[in-house]
Backbone as numpy.savetxt, mean C-alpha at the origin, in Angstrom:
# Nx Ny Nz CAx CAy CAz Cx Cy Cz
-3.98 -26.14 4.10 -2.41 -26.33 4.12 -2.00 -27.32 3.60
-1.03 -26.61 2.62 -0.30 -27.98 1.66 -1.35 -28.76 0.54
-2.33 -28.21 0.75 -3.41 -28.88 -0.29 -4.24 -28.07 -1.47
-4.47 -28.50 -2.63 -5.20 -27.75 -3.45 -6.55 -26.93 -2.66
-7.24 -25.84 -3.22 -8.53 -25.41 -2.76 -9.79 -26.82 -2.51
-10.37 -26.76 -1.48 -11.23 -27.63 -1.66 -12.55 -26.94 -1.33
-13.73 -27.37 -2.21 -14.81 -26.54 -2.15 -16.18 -27.63 -1.89
-17.04 -27.24 -0.72 -18.12 -27.81 -0.81 -19.27 -27.51 -1.25
-20.16 -28.54 -2.17 -21.21 -28.05 -3.07 -22.37 -28.89 -2.96
-23.26 -27.61 -3.18 -24.73 -28.46 -2.90 -25.33 -29.03 -4.07
-25.33 -30.06 -4.23 -25.67 -30.78 -5.57 -27.47 -30.98 -5.55
-28.26 -30.03 -6.08 -29.48 -29.68 -5.71 -30.48 -31.21 -6.08
-30.17 -31.92 -7.31 -30.73 -32.82 -8.02 -30.62 -34.00 -7.05
-29.77 -34.11 -6.20 -29.48 -35.15 -5.07 -29.68 -35.11 -3.68
-29.89 -33.55 -3.39 -29.80 -33.26 -1.98 -28.87 -33.15 -1.37
-27.60 -33.36 -1.87 -26.34 -33.80 -0.92 -25.39 -32.73 -1.41
-25.10 -32.56 0.04 -23.70 -31.48 0.26 -22.16 -32.46 0.18
-21.71 -32.16 -1.09 -20.71 -32.89 -1.20 -19.26 -31.89 -0.94
-18.53 -32.56 -0.29 -17.21 -32.12 0.00 -16.27 -32.15 -0.47
-15.17 -31.35 -0.25 -13.50 -31.84 -0.93 -13.54 -31.92 -2.51
-14.20 -31.21 -3.22 -14.00 -31.17 -4.51 -12.85 -30.15 -5.11
-12.29 -30.22 -5.83 -11.13 -29.26 -6.33 -11.96 -28.27 -7.53
-11.08 -27.41 -7.82 -11.34 -26.33 -8.82 -11.59 -27.19 -9.91
-10.81 -28.27 -10.27 -11.10 -28.98 -11.67 -12.34 -29.49 -11.72
-13.43 -29.94 -10.60 -14.62 -30.50 -10.77 -15.72 -29.50 -10.96
-15.40 -28.21 -11.14 -16.60 -27.22 -11.68 -16.65 -26.90 -12.86
-17.66 -26.53 -13.58 -17.52 -25.60 -15.04 -18.62 -24.66 -14.80
-18.59 -23.95 -15.63 -19.47 -22.68 -15.57 -20.57 -23.04 -16.61
-21.07 -23.99 -17.48 -21.98 -24.33 -18.41 -21.78 -25.77 -18.77
-22.72 -26.12 -19.09 -23.19 -27.95 -19.55 -22.64 -28.09 -20.85
-21.99 -26.84 -21.88 -21.98 -27.29 -23.20 -19.99 -27.16 -23.30
-19.67 -27.70 -22.25 -18.07 -27.74 -22.24 -17.46 -28.86 -23.48
-16.20 -28.49 -23.73 -15.60 -29.09 -24.62 -14.77 -30.45 -23.97
-14.89 -31.31 -23.48 -14.26 -32.28 -22.62 -12.78 -32.46 -23.06
-12.51 -32.44 -24.35 -11.05 -32.44 -24.87 -10.30 -31.30 -24.40
-10.78 -30.12 -24.26 -10.31 -29.20 -23.78 -10.14 -28.48 -22.47
-10.54 -29.47 -21.50 -10.63 -29.14 -20.16 -8.99 -29.37 -19.51
-8.74 -28.54 -18.79 -7.34 -28.43 -18.36 -7.46 -29.51 -16.82
-6.18 -29.88 -16.56 -6.16 -30.82 -15.35 -5.84 -29.43 -14.07
-6.06 -30.05 -13.01 -6.10 -29.23 -11.69 -4.78 -28.72 -11.67
-3.34 -29.30 -11.99 -2.60 -28.12 -11.76 -1.84 -26.99 -13.00
-2.75 -26.82 -13.72 -2.77 -26.29 -14.65 -3.75 -25.00 -14.02
-4.92 -25.59 -13.78 -5.75 -24.60 -13.35 -5.26 -23.83 -11.98
-4.97 -24.44 -11.28 -4.28 -24.03 -9.67 -2.69 -24.34 -9.59
-1.97 -23.29 -9.67 -0.52 -23.30 -9.69 0.16 -23.53 -8.42
-0.38 -23.03 -7.30 -0.10 -23.19 -6.01 -0.99 -23.84 -4.86
-0.56 -24.73 -3.84 -1.30 -25.19 -2.71 -1.58 -24.04 -1.80
-2.57 -24.27 -0.80 -2.94 -23.46 -0.16 -1.79 -22.99 0.97
-1.85 -21.96 1.65 -1.05 -21.55 2.60 -1.24 -21.73 4.06
-2.68 -21.81 4.53 -3.27 -21.77 5.69 -4.54 -22.18 5.57
-5.19 -22.37 6.38 -6.48 -22.90 6.79 -7.32 -21.74 6.56
-6.76 -20.43 7.13 -7.58 -19.08 7.21 -7.59 -18.59 5.97
-8.82 -18.29 5.03 -9.04 -17.87 3.81 -9.78 -16.76 4.05
-9.58 -15.69 3.28 -10.39 -14.19 3.31 -10.79 -14.11 1.76
-11.80 -13.88 1.53 -12.71 -13.53 0.01 -12.51 -12.17 -0.36
-11.61 -11.82 -1.48 -11.84 -10.20 -1.74 -12.18 -9.89 -2.98
-12.79 -9.01 -3.52 -13.29 -8.60 -4.60 -12.46 -7.21 -5.00
-11.56 -7.06 -5.89 -10.75 -6.28 -6.53 -11.72 -5.44 -7.44
-11.92 -4.04 -7.37 -12.72 -3.31 -8.04 -11.82 -3.00 -9.47
-12.46 -2.95 -10.67 -11.83 -2.58 -12.10 -11.08 -3.68 -12.71
-10.96 -4.74 -12.01 -10.42 -5.74 -12.84 -11.64 -6.75 -13.56
-11.25 -7.33 -14.44 -12.31 -8.18 -15.24 -11.68 -8.89 -16.23
-11.46 -8.71 -17.45 -11.03 -9.37 -18.80 -9.39 -9.93 -18.21
-9.01 -10.94 -18.27 -7.62 -11.33 -18.21 -6.95 -12.52 -18.85
-5.90 -12.65 -18.61 -5.61 -14.21 -19.51 -4.20 -14.33 -18.42
-3.97 -15.88 -18.30 -2.89 -16.24 -17.62 -2.20 -17.32 -18.29
-0.85 -17.21 -17.74 0.12 -18.17 -18.13 0.29 -19.40 -17.28
-0.14 -20.41 -18.09 -0.37 -22.07 -17.37 1.32 -22.40 -17.39
1.09 -23.44 -16.40 2.65 -24.08 -16.14 2.72 -24.79 -17.72
2.02 -25.15 -18.47 2.00 -25.79 -19.78 2.71 -24.77 -20.73
2.92 -23.42 -20.37 3.32 -22.59 -21.45 2.25 -22.00 -22.17
1.11 -22.10 -22.09 0.20 -21.32 -22.88 -0.65 -20.24 -21.96
-1.35 -19.56 -22.83 -1.67 -18.45 -22.24 -3.71 -18.64 -22.44
-4.05 -18.49 -21.24 -5.84 -18.90 -21.05 -6.67 -17.66 -20.45
-7.47 -17.25 -21.42 -8.73 -15.99 -21.22 -9.40 -16.56 -20.38
-10.00 -15.27 -19.70 -11.09 -15.61 -19.04 -11.62 -14.16 -18.36
-12.52 -14.31 -17.30 -13.12 -12.89 -16.74 -12.89 -13.37 -15.32
-12.03 -12.29 -14.45 -11.95 -12.24 -13.15 -13.35 -12.63 -12.53
-13.51 -13.04 -11.48 -14.67 -12.75 -10.29 -14.44 -12.44 -9.06
-13.28 -12.98 -8.33 -12.76 -12.84 -6.80 -11.73 -13.67 -6.53
-11.21 -12.82 -5.39 -9.51 -13.65 -4.90 -9.85 -13.98 -3.55
-9.23 -15.21 -3.50 -9.16 -16.03 -2.29 -7.38 -15.65 -1.66
-7.33 -15.38 -0.68 -6.27 -14.83 -0.03 -6.20 -15.69 1.56
-4.89 -16.16 1.67 -4.58 -17.20 3.01 -3.99 -15.93 3.85
-4.18 -16.18 5.04 -3.51 -15.61 6.22 -3.72 -16.29 7.40
-2.98 -15.94 8.54 -2.85 -16.51 9.67 -3.22 -15.82 10.77
-4.87 -15.77 11.43 -5.16 -14.67 11.96 -5.58 -15.02 13.44
-5.07 -16.44 14.10 -5.28 -16.98 15.53 -3.63 -16.84 15.67
-3.34 -15.64 16.43 -1.78 -16.15 16.93 -1.46 -17.14 18.16
-2.21 -17.80 18.79 -2.31 -18.95 19.71 -2.24 -20.02 18.99
-2.21 -20.07 17.77 -1.80 -21.62 17.20 -0.48 -20.98 16.25
0.28 -21.96 16.33 1.51 -22.22 15.80 1.54 -21.75 14.30
2.35 -20.88 13.69 1.99 -20.51 12.64 3.35 -21.60 11.72
2.81 -22.69 10.99 4.00 -23.45 9.94 4.20 -23.22 8.76
3.35 -22.03 7.93 3.06 -21.93 7.03 3.71 -20.66 6.51
3.45 -20.29 5.34 3.93 -18.92 4.48 2.94 -17.96 4.16
2.09 -17.87 5.22 0.56 -17.15 4.54 1.15 -15.70 4.95
1.95 -15.63 5.84 2.36 -14.37 6.87 3.76 -14.03 6.40
4.45 -14.61 5.69 5.78 -14.48 5.10 5.84 -14.18 3.81
5.94 -12.71 3.78 5.68 -12.01 2.25 6.59 -12.65 0.88
7.72 -12.80 1.17 8.51 -13.51 0.03 7.77 -15.12 -0.42
6.98 -15.56 0.12 6.20 -16.82 -0.12 4.83 -16.92 -0.32
4.31 -15.64 0.30 2.74 -15.42 0.35 2.27 -15.20 -1.25
1.41 -15.80 -1.57 0.37 -15.79 -3.11 -0.92 -15.78 -2.91
-1.56 -14.82 -3.60 -3.09 -14.80 -3.54 -3.44 -15.90 -4.89
-5.08 -16.11 -4.76 -5.86 -16.91 -5.84 -6.57 -16.15 -6.30
-6.35 -15.54 -7.37 -7.25 -14.88 -8.23 -7.96 -15.81 -9.11
-9.54 -16.11 -8.59 -10.35 -16.65 -9.57 -10.45 -16.20 -10.67
-10.56 -17.27 -11.89 -11.14 -16.72 -12.97 -12.01 -17.62 -13.64
-13.19 -17.45 -14.09 -13.81 -18.29 -15.05 -13.54 -17.84 -16.64
-12.87 -19.13 -17.11 -12.19 -19.33 -18.14 -13.22 -19.22 -19.62
-12.45 -19.13 -20.70 -13.33 -19.13 -21.81 -13.72 -20.61 -22.06
-13.21 -21.41 -21.46 -13.43 -22.94 -22.06 -14.68 -23.26 -20.65
-15.12 -22.74 -19.97 -16.06 -22.94 -18.97 -15.43 -23.49 -17.74
-13.95 -23.64 -17.47 -13.60 -23.93 -16.49 -13.37 -22.77 -15.65
-12.53 -23.14 -14.34 -12.53 -22.00 -13.41 -10.81 -22.12 -13.22
-10.22 -21.11 -12.94 -8.48 -21.04 -12.30 -8.46 -20.24 -11.08
-7.06 -20.29 -10.54 -6.95 -19.88 -9.27 -5.64 -19.69 -9.57
-5.13 -18.49 -9.88 -3.67 -18.27 -10.04 -3.28 -16.81 -8.95
-2.31 -16.64 -9.25 -1.34 -15.83 -8.63 -1.13 -14.40 -9.40
-0.83 -13.31 -8.75 -0.70 -11.88 -9.56 0.47 -12.11 -10.73
1.45 -12.81 -10.53 2.63 -12.70 -11.37 2.29 -13.43 -12.65
1.50 -14.41 -12.56 0.89 -15.13 -13.93 -0.01 -14.66 -14.71
-0.56 -13.19 -14.16 -2.06 -13.02 -15.03 -1.69 -11.42 -16.07
-1.84 -11.46 -16.86 -2.17 -10.09 -17.83 -3.51 -9.57 -17.71
-3.68 -8.57 -16.81 -4.94 -7.78 -17.12 -5.29 -6.94 -17.86
-6.67 -6.66 -18.62 -6.74 -5.84 -19.79 -8.23 -5.06 -19.49
-7.92 -3.85 -19.76 -9.27 -3.01 -19.26 -8.84 -1.80 -20.64
-10.37 -1.71 -21.56 -10.28 -0.68 -22.64 -9.91 0.63 -22.39
-10.01 1.03 -21.16 -9.97 2.64 -20.82 -8.63 3.01 -19.73
-7.97 1.59 -19.56 -6.78 2.21 -18.68 -5.38 1.34 -19.43
-5.51 -0.13 -19.84 -4.68 -0.59 -20.57 -4.17 -0.21 -21.86
-2.78 0.14 -22.28 -2.65 -0.07 -23.88 -2.80 -1.34 -24.61
-3.07 -1.08 -26.08 -3.25 -2.26 -26.42 -1.81 -3.05 -26.77
-0.52 -2.20 -26.85 0.66 -3.08 -26.55 1.42 -2.80 -25.00
1.13 -4.01 -24.40 1.72 -3.80 -23.02 3.27 -4.00 -22.73
3.71 -3.36 -21.94 5.20 -3.62 -21.62 5.32 -5.10 -21.19
6.60 -5.29 -21.42 7.13 -6.71 -20.60 7.25 -6.45 -19.24
6.84 -7.21 -18.49 6.95 -7.06 -16.92 8.66 -7.51 -16.90
9.24 -6.46 -16.22 10.72 -6.88 -15.54 10.85 -6.88 -13.79
9.45 -7.19 -13.15 9.71 -7.25 -11.76 10.32 -7.90 -10.98
10.95 -7.78 -10.05 11.37 -8.70 -9.23 10.79 -8.92 -8.00
10.32 -10.37 -7.53 9.66 -10.53 -6.43 10.03 -9.87 -4.98
9.33 -9.70 -4.23 9.66 -9.28 -2.96 10.31 -10.23 -2.14
11.22 -9.85 -1.54 12.03 -10.56 -0.84 12.41 -10.43 0.63
11.35 -9.87 1.29 11.63 -9.38 2.99 10.17 -8.97 3.05
9.65 -8.95 4.49 8.75 -8.72 5.17 8.97 -7.01 5.68
7.72 -6.12 5.04 8.11 -4.74 5.20 7.54 -4.56 6.70
7.96 -3.63 7.56 7.72 -3.10 8.89 8.23 -1.73 9.18
7.25 -0.63 9.26 7.95 0.52 9.69 8.09 0.96 11.34
7.65 -0.02 12.13 7.92 -0.03 13.82 8.79 -0.70 14.35
10.02 -0.79 13.39 11.24 -1.21 13.83 12.32 -0.63 14.13
12.33 0.61 14.26 13.16 1.32 14.20 13.63 2.08 15.69
14.41 1.87 16.46 14.33 1.93 18.25 14.46 3.11 18.34
15.16 4.16 17.67 15.42 5.34 17.72 14.26 6.14 17.59
13.32 6.01 16.92 12.09 6.63 16.66 11.00 6.38 17.67
10.47 7.11 18.52 9.96 6.82 19.99 9.04 7.72 20.07
7.84 7.81 20.79 6.93 8.90 20.81 5.99 8.80 22.34
6.86 7.53 23.08 6.14 7.03 24.49 6.10 7.92 25.44
7.02 9.05 25.29 7.32 9.82 26.23 5.85 11.02 26.32
5.15 10.97 25.46 4.44 12.32 25.35 2.79 11.67 25.34
1.83 12.38 25.68 0.48 12.22 25.27 -0.08 13.44 24.71
0.97 14.09 24.02 0.16 15.14 22.99 -0.51 14.27 21.70
-1.55 15.14 21.16 -2.47 14.65 20.09 -1.29 14.45 18.99
-0.56 16.10 18.70 0.21 15.89 17.53 1.75 15.83 18.34
1.91 14.51 18.62 3.11 13.93 19.15 4.37 14.02 17.99
4.95 14.40 18.73 6.75 14.34 18.38 7.85 13.70 19.09
8.78 13.33 18.75 9.82 12.74 18.99 10.70 13.56 20.13
11.61 13.46 21.20 12.09 14.14 21.47 13.29 14.89 20.88
13.51 14.47 19.95 14.28 15.05 18.92 13.66 16.04 18.08
12.56 15.90 17.57 11.86 16.88 16.86 11.01 17.93 17.35
10.98 17.70 18.98 10.83 18.70 19.94 11.93 19.39 20.14
13.17 19.27 20.66 14.05 19.91 20.49 14.42 20.65 19.18
14.34 20.01 17.93 14.32 20.92 16.79 13.25 22.30 16.63
12.11 21.75 17.22 11.26 23.23 17.54 11.77 24.18 18.16
12.34 23.64 19.35 12.82 24.62 20.39 13.91 25.39 19.99
14.85 24.76 19.25 16.14 25.57 18.23 15.32 26.30 17.44
14.63 25.72 16.47 14.07 26.55 15.61 13.19 27.66 16.27
12.63 27.79 17.17 11.66 28.69 17.98 13.14 29.88 18.23
13.99 29.48 19.15 15.41 30.20 19.71 15.72 30.78 18.47
15.99 30.33 17.49 16.53 31.10 15.97 15.80 31.92 15.49
14.29 31.67 15.74 13.51 33.11 15.38 13.25 34.13 16.49
13.62 33.51 17.69 13.54 34.67 18.67 14.85 35.60 18.51
15.62 34.96 18.21 17.03 35.66 18.14 16.90 36.58 17.03
16.71 36.39 15.55 16.24 37.02 14.71 15.49 38.16 14.93
14.43 37.93 15.38 13.36 38.93 16.15 13.85 40.19 16.82
14.93 39.32 17.67 15.40 40.38 18.81 16.45 40.99 17.88
16.92 40.69 17.07 18.22 41.48 16.35 17.51 42.37 15.75
16.32 41.64 14.43 15.68 43.29 14.05 15.08 44.12 15.10
14.61 43.78 16.01 13.88 44.96 16.70 14.72 45.61 17.34
16.13 45.30 17.66 17.60 46.33 18.08 17.79 46.91 16.82
17.83 46.58 15.62 18.39 47.27 14.79 17.16 48.42 14.31
15.74 48.15 14.67 15.00 49.40 14.44 15.10 50.22 15.49
15.12 49.47 16.51 15.66 50.55 17.93 16.59 51.42 17.84
17.95 50.91 17.30 18.90 51.66 16.88 19.05 52.59 16.05
17.90 52.28 14.84 17.78 53.64 13.68 16.82 54.53 14.54
15.93 54.25 15.33 15.19 55.44 15.77 15.74 56.08 16.62
16.49 55.56 17.42 17.12 56.30 18.41 18.24 57.31 17.73
18.91 56.61 16.68 19.93 57.50 15.68 19.27 58.67 14.91
18.08 58.44 14.59 17.20 59.35 13.85 16.85 60.49 15.02
16.69 59.89 16.14 16.03 60.98 17.18 17.21 61.93 17.60
18.37 61.50 17.78 19.83 62.20 18.24 20.02 63.01 17.08
20.13 62.69 15.72 20.11 63.81 14.85 19.17 64.89 14.85
17.82 64.42 15.17 16.80 65.65 14.88 17.29 66.27 15.85
17.67 65.97 17.20 17.84 66.69 18.44 18.93 67.89 18.09
20.02 67.12 17.35 21.31 67.93 17.16 21.02 69.04 16.00
20.10 68.60 15.17 19.68 69.51 14.14 18.88 70.88 14.93
17.86 70.40 16.00 17.30 71.54 16.27 17.92 72.58 17.10
19.20 71.99 17.85 19.94 72.85 18.72 20.71 73.79 17.87
21.02 73.14 16.56 22.03 73.90 15.38 21.20 74.90 15.22
19.76 74.93 14.91 18.72 75.77 14.30 18.60 76.72 15.60
18.41 76.45 16.63 18.02 77.11 17.98 19.10 78.08 18.22
20.60 77.71 18.22 21.73 78.72 18.22 22.05 79.70 17.01
21.31 79.51 15.88 21.11 80.24 14.82 20.39 81.32 14.89
19.25 80.88 15.65 18.04 81.77 15.96 18.83 82.61 17.11
19.45 82.34 17.94 19.67 82.94 19.34 20.94 84.26 18.59
21.82 83.72 17.61 22.88 84.54 17.33 21.98 85.82 16.47
21.16 85.49 15.75 20.07 86.29 14.87 19.81 87.47 15.71
19.12 86.97 16.82 18.48 87.88 17.54 19.65 88.85 18.59
């Protein structure tokens, strides 16, 4: 926290385990050009935000280039991501790893010049032959300015029920209202059907009376 990424490294030729090495101490090959090596603050833009670190491998990501603080683009191959978190709630949180507006990830990139970089998302352009077009749009996004949460609304609660398909009291009331409306509509439809049948029966009986009277007159 408040420092660059430190790595502990086994130097096999010496049988020594050497710690507290920054990212600038490592290269991926032996034929690097010393004149092309970048300083640590260009390889890593931000210090760490906590002592807890999670390693993530983001699928599909591969070829990329990042915009350094020296205003130059550096290309390389994505390897994995280091992300800070504060997982022990018994320890006072004095950092920004859980504060979304300040949180950043460290995407580890093996650069074409043989070095390694650790850059946040908003400094990197990703390339994929099947997913990204040749001419990319210019990002115009805004940074995150708040912590998002969905359980902060006190009016929405299901603590009154143990039903598996739980609903709020308001939702239950809406269902009862819908059921009542459906019942009322069914009742009206059934009543209308009953009325039509009764009227048809009355007309039928009336016709039978007329026919019977006519027959009696003929007799």
